[in-house]
C-alpha atoms as one frame of an Amber mdcrd trajectory, in Angstrom:
protein
   1.191 -10.922 -22.689   1.204  -8.570 -19.720   4.680  -8.738 -18.202   3.864
  -6.638 -15.128   0.831  -8.796 -14.340   2.916 -11.959 -14.758   5.548 -10.559
 -12.407   2.903  -9.749  -9.784   1.458 -13.257 -10.055   4.916 -14.822  -9.743
   5.631 -12.579  -6.768   2.362 -13.741  -5.150   3.302 -17.380  -5.717   6.757
 -16.858  -4.204   5.396 -14.891  -1.252   2.635 -17.449  -0.683   5.224 -20.225
  -0.460   7.241 -18.191   2.051   4.132 -17.262   4.058   2.997 -20.902   4.198
   6.432 -21.863   5.486   5.830 -19.350   8.297   2.377 -20.731   9.135   0.026
 -18.805   6.839  -3.126 -20.902   6.376  -4.108 -20.507   2.737  -6.143 -22.803
   0.455  -4.006 -25.583  -0.968  -5.354 -25.171  -4.501  -3.722 -21.764  -5.076
  -0.295 -22.967  -6.162  -0.106 -22.219  -9.872  -0.240 -19.259 -12.202  -3.726
 -20.276 -13.377  -5.024 -20.186  -9.795  -4.238 -16.466  -9.632  -4.845 -15.456
 -13.243  -8.553 -14.720 -12.694  -7.800 -11.995 -10.152  -7.626  -8.365 -11.187
  -4.336  -6.510 -10.877  -5.791  -4.621  -7.897  -6.754  -7.892  -6.147  -3.321
  -9.345  -6.842  -1.642  -6.307  -5.329  -3.880  -6.501  -2.266  -3.072 -10.171
  -1.835   0.640  -9.494  -2.272   0.478  -6.785   0.400  -1.351  -9.159   2.766
   1.303 -11.831   2.248   4.129  -9.356   2.824   2.468  -8.148   6.026   2.095
 -11.724   7.278   5.718 -12.545   6.458   7.005  -9.367   8.067   4.985  -9.950
  11.239   6.045 -13.593  11.590   9.688 -12.826  10.945   9.626 -10.122  13.631
   8.128 -12.425  16.288  10.397 -15.364  15.457
């Protein structure tokens, strides 16, 4: 079991929930670990960075 990968996936799930609360329009079906497990570590990190950018932007304009 890859602990770092699991942590990145959990981070993506947490950030996605926060981003959706702030208006991020993301497909409804990406809500579980399995929905993200097919992505490579690189793709997960890119997605996490995108979510963080969205959250940061929306928090600054709020």
